[in-house]
C-alpha positions in Angstrom: 11.7 1.1 15.4 15.2 2.4 15.5 16.3 0.5 12.0 13.3 1.3 10.3 14.0 3.6 7.3 10.4 4.3 7.2 10.4 5.1 11.0 13.2 7.6 10.3 11.3 9.1 7.7 8.0 9.6 9.4 9.9 11.1 12.5 11.6 13.4 10.3 15.3 12.1 10.8 15.6 11.1 7.3 14.3 13.6 4.5 12.0 12.7 1.9 10.0 14.6 -0.9 6.7 14.7 1.7 3.5 15.3 -0.2 1.1 15.0 3.0 1.6 15.0 6.7 -1.0 13.9 9.3 -1.2 13.0 13.2 -1.1 9.6 12.0 0.5 9.4 8.6 3.1 10.5 6.1 2.9 10.5 2.3 5.8 10.9 0.3 7.4 10.4 -3.4 9.0 7.1 -4.0 12.9 7.6 -4.4 12.7 4.6 -7.0 9.4 5.5 -8.7 7.8 3.1 -11.3 6.2 6.4 -12.5 6.5 10.2 -12.2 4.3 10.8 -9.0 5.0 7.3 -7.7 3.9 8.2 -3.9 4.0 6.3 -0.8 1.5 6.4 1.8 2.8 5.1 5.5 1.5 5.0 9.0 3.9 7.0 11.8 3.5 4.2 13.9 5.6 0.9 13.1 3.4 -1.6 11.8 5.0 -4.4 9.9 2.4 -5.1 7.4 -1.6 -4.9 6.9 -2.0 -8.3 8.8 -0.6 -6.7 12.1 -2.2 -3.3 11.8 -5.2 -1.9 14.0 -8.3 -1.3 12.5 -8.4 2.3 13.5 -4.7 2.9 11.7 -5.9 1.3 8.4 -8.9 3.9 8.8 -6.7 6.7 9.2 -4.7 5.6 5.8 -7.8 5.3 3.8 -9.4 8.1 5.0 -6.3 10.0 3.0 -6.5 7.8 -0.1 -9.3 9.5 -2.1 -7.8 13.1 -1.7 -3.9 11.7 -2.2 -5.1 9.7 -5.4 -6.7 12.4 -7.0 -3.7 14.5 -6.4 -1.4 12.0 -7.8 -3.6 11.8 -11.0 -4.2 15.3 -11.2 -0.3 16.4 -10.6 1.5 14.0 -12.7 -1.2 13.9 -15.8 -1.9 10.2 -15.2 -5.0 8.8 -16.7 -5.1 6.2 -13.9 -3.7 4.5 -10.7 -2.7 1.5 -9.2 -3.2 1.4 -5.5 -1.0 -1.5 -4.1 0.1 -2.7 -0.9 2.5 -5.7 -0.3 2.4 -8.2 2.6 5.3 -10.2 2.9 8.6 -10.8 1.1 6.8 -13.3 -1.3 4.3 -10.3 -2.4 7.5 -8.0 -2.8 7.5 -6.2 0.2 10.8 -5.0 0.6 10.6 -2.5 3.5 8.8 -4.1 6.5 7.0 -1.1 7.4 3.3 -1.0 6.1 3.0 1.3 3.0 0.7 1.7 0.4 1.9 2.5 -3.3 0.0 5.1 -5.4 1.4 4.6 -9.0 0.4 6.8 -11.7 -0.5 5.0 -14.8 -0.7 6.3 -18.6 -2.2 4.3 -21.5 0.6 2.3 -23.1 3.1 3.1 -20.3 4.6 -0.3 -20.4 4.6 -0.6 -16.9 2.4 -3.8 -17.2 0.8 -5.8 -14.5 1.2 -9.6 -14.6 -2.4 -11.0 -13.8 -2.4 -14.7 -14.7 -6.2 -15.9 -13.6 -6.7 -19.4 -12.6 -9.8 -21.1 -11.4 -10.8 -23.5 -8.8 -11.5 -27.4 -9.5 -14.8 -28.6 -8.2 -15.4 -28.3 -4.6 -11.9 -26.0 -4.3 -13.6 -22.8 -4.5 -16.4 -23.8 -1.7 -13.5 -25.4 0.3 -11.6 -22.1 0.3 -14.5 -19.9 1.2 -15.0 -22.3 4.2 -11.6 -21.7 5.3 -11.7 -18.1 4.9 -15.1 -17.9 7.0 -13.8 -20.2 9.7 -10.7 -17.9 10.0 -12.7 -15.0 10.2 -15.0 -16.3 13.0 -11.9 -17.4 14.7 -10.3 -13.9 14.7 -13.3 -12.2 16.2 
């Protein structure tokens, strides 16, 4: 896509601090890192988000994650790592080209992560489970 910044990065039109490059994907340092070593992994092909990604593209990205995660942790001196993928504006997706964040974490880094667990009311969990099962079976 001609106006997509990540497509321009993937094809080399915009420079980046590249750390990994394969036939299918590119990984580079985020220009606004949440922590030193914050890395983005993107497919070369323009894919808006995970819901429109062909399974083989997700596989290509997933194959690189363990090695890339290890390298980010080792090189940043982090003791942990968040792997995050936002889909849709309501989730925080700002660039509408599929990308996976690898965010190095350290004890007491104050990055935080808001996790406000809820619960299902009587029958709500089963109803949700059924809707998901139905959606999965209709997408085959």
